[in-house]
N, C-alpha and C positions, 0 to 999 in steps of 0.2 A: 504493500500499500504505500501511496506517495503522500507524505505529510503536506506537500504544497496545495493538494486538493482541499485541504482543511485551512488553508491560509493561516498557518501557524507561525506566530512571530518568532524570530530568530533568537537563539541563545536561551539563557535561563527564563526569560520573559515567556518564550514558547512553553517551556515546562509548566510554568505556572498558570498558563492560559489552558493548557490541557487538563492539568490537575483540577481546576476549577470546573471545567465542562463535565469531566468525568464524574465528579461529585454530584453535579446536577444531573446528569444522566442516570446515575444509580439511585438517587433520590426520586426521580421521575418514574423509574421502573418500580421501586417500591410502592409509590402512590398508585401506579396503574395496577399493580398486583392486588393491592387492597381493594381498589374500585372493582375489579374483576370478581374477587369473592364476594362483595357485597351484592353486586349484580346477579351473581350465580345464585345466591340465596333468594333474592327477590324473584327471580325467574321462576325457581322451584315453587315459590308460593302462588305466584300468579298463574302457572300452568295447572296447579291444583285447583285454583279458583275457576279456571276456565272449564276444566273437566266437570266440576261440580255444577256450574251453571249451565252447561251443555245437557247434563243429565236432567237438570231441573226443566229446562226449555222443553226437551222431548216429553217429559211427563205432563207438563202444562198444556202442550199441544193436544196430547191424546185426550185429555181431560175436556179441552175445548171442543174438540171435535165430537165427542159423545154428548156434550151439552147442547151444541148447535143441532146435532140430529134429533135430540129429544124435543128441541123447540120447534123443529120443521115437523115433525110427526104430529105434535100436538096443535100447532097453530098454523101451519102452512108456511111456505117459503114467503109469501107475500107479507105476512106479519113480520118476518124477520127482515125484509126489505124496508117496511115502513119505520120499524124501530131503529133503523141503522143512523138516521139523522145525517146532517152535512158537516158538522164539526170535526176536527181531527184532534187526536191525542198530541199532548205537549211533552216532549222529552227535554230533560237537562241532564247534561253530562259534566261532572266535576273532574278536575284533574289535580295530579300532584306530580312532583319532580323527584326522581331517584337518580342520584349521582349525575345530574345534569340532563337526565332524560325525562321529558315531559310525556305523561301518559294518562289515559282515563283511570279514575280512582273511585268513582260512584255514580249512579244514576238516580233520576227521579222521573217517573212517569205519571202524568194527569190524564185521566181519561174523561171525555165529557159525558154528561148524563144522558138519559134516554131522550129521544125525540118525542115519544109518545107513552103512554102508560105502558108498563111492562107487566106481563103475566109472570107467574112463578118460573115457568120455564124459560122465557125470554131473558128474564132477570139472571137466572143461573147461567145461562149462555153468555150474557154480556160480562157477568164477574168473572167467568172462566177464561174468556178471551182477553180481558184485561190483565189477568194474572199470566197468561201466556205472553202477551206483549211485554209486560214487565220483565218477565224471565228472559225473553229474546234480547231485551235491550242491555240486561246485565251481562249476558253471555257474549254479546257484541262487544261491549265495552272491555270485558275481560280478555277477550281474544286479541282486541286491539292492543291493549296493555302488553300482553305477551310478545306480539309482533315487534312493539318498540323496544322492549328490553332486550329481546333476542338481536335485534340490530345493533343496539348499543353494546351489547356484551361481545358480538362478534368484532366490532371495530375496536373495542378497547383490547381484545386479545391480540388483534392484528398490530396495534400500536405497541403493546407490551413486547411482542415478538420483534418488532423492528428495533426498539430501544435495546433489548437484551442480547439478541442475536446479531444485529449489525451495528447499531451506533456505538454502544459501548466497547465492544472489540475493536472497532475501528479507532476510537479514542485511545483504547490501551495500547494498540499496536504503534499508532503514532507517538504516544508517550515514551514507550520503550525505545523507538528509534531515535527521540530527541535525547533521552538520557544516555543512549549509547554514543552519540555524537558529543554530548557534553563531557563524557569521561573520557573519551579520545583526546578531546581538546585539552582536559586537564592533565592527562598523562604527558601530551606533547609540550605543553606549558611547563610541567614539573621537569621533564628531561631537559629542556632548553635552559631552565633555571639551574639544574645541577651542572650542566655543561658549562655555563657561565661562571659558576663558582669554582669550578676546577681550573679554568684558565688563569694563568699567572697575570697579575696586574702589570700594566704597562707602566714604568716610572717616568 
Protein backbone atom coordinates (compact mmCIF):
# COMPACT_ATOMS: atom_id res chain seq x y z
CA UNK A 1 0.00 0.00 0.00
CA UNK A 2 1.23 3.45 -0.80
CA UNK A 3 1.08 5.99 2.00
CA UNK A 4 0.96 8.75 -0.61
CA UNK A 5 -2.66 7.82 -1.38
CA UNK A 6 -3.51 8.75 2.22
CA UNK A 7 -1.78 12.13 1.90
CA UNK A 8 0.30 11.37 4.99
CA UNK A 9 2.42 14.31 6.19
CA UNK A 10 6.16 13.64 6.14
CA UNK A 11 8.21 12.61 9.14
CA UNK A 12 7.00 12.42 12.72
CA UNK A 13 3.99 14.56 11.89
CA UNK A 14 2.85 11.75 9.60
CA UNK A 15 3.15 9.22 12.38
CA UNK A 16 1.06 11.40 14.71
CA UNK A 17 -1.45 12.00 11.90
CA UNK A 18 -1.86 8.26 11.35
CA UNK A 19 -2.01 7.42 15.06
CA UNK A 20 -4.85 9.88 15.58
CA UNK A 21 -6.81 8.58 12.61
CA UNK A 22 -6.25 5.01 13.65
CA UNK A 23 -7.59 5.79 17.12
CA UNK A 24 -10.66 7.45 15.57
CA UNK A 25 -11.21 4.48 13.25
CA UNK A 26 -11.02 1.99 16.13
CA UNK A 27 -13.41 4.10 18.19
CA UNK A 28 -15.75 4.25 15.22
CA UNK A 29 -15.60 0.49 14.80
CA UNK A 30 -16.49 0.04 18.47
CA UNK A 31 -19.47 2.38 18.13
CA UNK A 32 -20.66 0.64 14.97
CA UNK A 33 -20.36 -2.72 16.68
CA UNK A 34 -22.45 -1.46 19.60
CA UNK A 35 -25.01 -0.02 17.21
CA UNK A 36 -25.17 -3.33 15.35
CA UNK A 37 -25.88 -5.23 18.57
CA UNK A 38 -28.67 -2.82 19.53
CA UNK A 39 -30.19 -3.03 16.04
CA UNK A 40 -30.02 -6.83 16.08
CA UNK A 41 -31.92 -6.96 19.37
CA UNK A 42 -34.50 -4.49 18.10
CA UNK A 43 -34.87 -6.42 14.85
CA UNK A 44 -35.58 -9.62 16.80
CA UNK A 45 -38.27 -7.82 18.78
CA UNK A 46 -39.87 -6.28 15.70
CA UNK A 47 -39.83 -9.55 13.77
CA UNK A 48 -41.62 -11.25 16.65
CA UNK A 49 -44.15 -8.41 16.73
CA UNK A 50 -44.70 -8.67 12.97
CA UNK A 51 -45.27 -12.41 13.25
CA UNK A 52 -47.75 -11.92 16.10
CA UNK A 53 -49.67 -9.13 14.34
CA UNK A 54 -49.75 -11.21 11.16
CA UNK A 55 -51.39 -14.10 13.00
CA UNK A 56 -53.84 -11.72 14.66
CA UNK A 57 -54.71 -10.18 11.29
CA UNK A 58 -55.46 -13.57 9.76
CA UNK A 59 -57.65 -14.52 12.71
CA UNK A 60 -59.56 -11.23 12.59
CA UNK A 61 -60.08 -11.62 8.85
CA UNK A 62 -61.64 -15.05 9.33
CA UNK A 63 -63.90 -13.68 12.04
CA UNK A 64 -64.92 -10.73 9.84
CA UNK A 65 -65.73 -13.04 6.92
CA UNK A 66 -67.97 -15.20 9.14
CA UNK A 67 -69.70 -12.13 10.58
CA UNK A 68 -70.30 -10.69 7.11
CA UNK A 69 -71.70 -13.99 5.85
CA UNK A 70 -74.06 -14.13 8.82
CA UNK A 71 -75.24 -10.55 8.18
CA UNK A 72 -75.83 -11.28 4.48
CA UNK A 73 -77.79 -14.41 5.27
CA UNK A 74 -79.98 -12.64 7.81
CA UNK A 75 -80.49 -9.27 6.15
CA UNK A 76 -79.37 -9.65 2.54
CA UNK A 77 -76.56 -7.97 0.66
CA UNK A 78 -78.64 -4.82 0.12
CA UNK A 79 -78.79 -4.15 3.86
CA UNK A 80 -75.02 -4.48 4.02
CA UNK A 81 -74.54 -1.96 1.19
CA UNK A 82 -76.95 0.52 2.80
CA UNK A 83 -75.14 0.26 6.13
CA UNK A 84 -71.73 0.88 4.59
CA UNK A 85 -71.93 4.69 4.47
CA UNK A 86 -69.57 7.05 2.64
CA UNK A 87 -67.08 7.96 5.33
CA UNK A 88 -63.65 6.40 5.57
CA UNK A 89 -61.66 5.12 8.49
CA UNK A 90 -58.93 7.41 9.78
CA UNK A 91 -55.52 5.96 10.52
CA UNK A 92 -52.72 7.55 12.55
CA UNK A 93 -49.23 6.08 12.64
CA UNK A 94 -46.74 7.12 15.30
CA UNK A 95 -42.99 6.85 14.76
CA UNK A 96 -39.89 6.37 16.85
CA UNK A 97 -36.16 6.43 16.17
CA UNK A 98 -33.83 3.52 16.90
CA UNK A 99 -30.12 4.29 16.47
CA UNK A 100 -30.88 6.91 13.82
CA UNK A 101 -33.48 4.82 11.95
CA UNK A 102 -37.02 6.23 11.98
CA UNK A 103 -39.73 3.56 11.85
CA UNK A 104 -43.41 3.03 12.79
CA UNK A 105 -43.99 2.42 16.47
CA UNK A 106 -47.76 2.47 16.95
CA UNK A 107 -51.08 2.93 15.18
CA UNK A 108 -54.54 4.23 15.89
CA UNK A 109 -57.60 3.50 13.78
CA UNK A 110 -60.89 5.41 14.00
CA UNK A 111 -63.86 3.83 12.21
CA UNK A 112 -66.98 5.93 11.38
CA UNK A 113 -70.30 4.99 12.86
CA UNK A 114 -73.11 3.30 10.92
CA UNK A 115 -74.88 5.21 8.16
CA UNK A 116 -78.22 3.65 9.13
CA UNK A 117 -79.53 1.70 12.07
CA UNK A 118 -77.72 -1.61 12.44
CA UNK A 119 -79.36 -4.79 13.48
CA UNK A 120 -77.42 -7.19 15.68
CA UNK A 121 -75.95 -9.07 12.70
CA UNK A 122 -74.78 -5.91 10.91
CA UNK A 123 -73.42 -4.44 14.13
CA UNK A 124 -71.41 -7.61 14.72
CA UNK A 125 -70.09 -7.56 11.15
CA UNK A 126 -69.15 -3.90 11.47
CA UNK A 127 -67.28 -4.52 14.71
CA UNK A 128 -65.51 -7.57 13.33
CA UNK A 129 -64.36 -5.66 10.24
CA UNK A 130 -63.20 -2.72 12.37
CA UNK A 131 -61.08 -5.10 14.43
CA UNK A 132 -59.72 -6.74 11.27
CA UNK A 133 -58.82 -3.34 9.85
CA UNK A 134 -57.04 -2.33 13.05
CA UNK A 135 -55.13 -5.61 13.05
CA UNK A 136 -54.14 -5.12 9.40
CA UNK A 137 -52.82 -1.64 10.18
CA UNK A 138 -50.81 -2.91 13.15
CA UNK A 139 -49.32 -5.64 11.01
CA UNK A 140 -48.49 -3.20 8.20
CA UNK A 141 -46.72 -0.90 10.66
CA UNK A 142 -44.82 -3.78 12.25
CA UNK A 143 -43.74 -5.08 8.83
CA UNK A 144 -42.62 -1.61 7.75
CA UNK A 145 -40.59 -1.26 10.95
CA UNK A 146 -38.89 -4.60 10.25
CA UNK A 147 -38.01 -3.44 6.73
CA UNK A 148 -36.46 -0.20 8.02
CA UNK A 149 -34.43 -1.86 10.77
CA UNK A 150 -33.29 -4.65 8.43
CA UNK A 151 -31.97 -2.04 6.00
CA UNK A 152 -30.24 -0.08 8.78
CA UNK A 153 -28.73 -3.28 10.17
CA UNK A 154 -27.36 -4.25 6.76
CA UNK A 155 -25.93 -0.76 6.20
CA UNK A 156 -24.32 -0.73 9.65
CA UNK A 157 -22.81 -4.18 9.10
CA UNK A 158 -21.39 -2.99 5.77
CA UNK A 159 -19.87 0.13 7.35
CA UNK A 160 -18.39 -1.89 10.19
CA UNK A 161 -16.76 -4.31 7.77
CA UNK A 162 -15.41 -1.42 5.72
CA UNK A 163 -13.82 0.16 8.80
CA UNK A 164 -12.51 -3.07 10.35
CA UNK A 165 -11.46 -4.93 7.22
CA UNK A 166 -10.24 -2.11 5.00
CA UNK A 167 -9.77 1.27 6.68
CA UNK A 168 -8.08 0.16 9.92
CA UNK A 169 -5.66 -2.26 8.16
CA UNK A 170 -4.85 0.45 5.63
CA UNK A 171 -4.02 2.95 8.35
CA UNK A 172 -2.10 0.35 10.32
CA UNK A 173 -0.01 -0.61 7.30
CA UNK A 174 0.69 3.02 6.51
CA UNK A 175 1.71 3.63 10.12
CA UNK A 176 4.05 0.63 10.00
CA UNK A 177 5.68 2.00 6.86
CA UNK A 178 6.11 5.46 8.36
CA UNK A 179 7.60 4.03 11.55
CA UNK A 180 9.99 1.90 9.48
CA UNK A 181 11.12 4.97 7.52
CA UNK A 182 11.58 6.96 10.73
CA UNK A 183 13.61 4.16 12.31
CA UNK A 184 15.80 3.98 9.22
CA UNK A 185 16.33 7.73 9.35
CA UNK A 186 17.20 7.57 13.06
CA UNK A 187 19.71 4.75 12.46
CA UNK A 188 21.27 6.70 9.58
CA UNK A 189 21.45 9.86 11.69
CA UNK A 190 23.01 7.87 14.54
CA UNK A 191 25.58 6.32 12.21
CA UNK A 192 26.52 9.73 10.81
CA UNK A 193 26.82 11.12 14.32
CA UNK A 194 29.08 8.27 15.45
CA UNK A 195 31.21 8.65 12.36
CA UNK A 196 31.53 12.38 12.98
CA UNK A 197 32.60 11.75 16.56
CA UNK A 198 35.27 9.27 15.47
CA UNK A 199 36.86 11.65 12.99
CA UNK A 200 39.82 13.62 14.42
CA UNK A 201 39.25 17.29 14.86
CA UNK A 202 41.11 19.59 12.49
CA UNK A 203 43.43 21.92 14.51
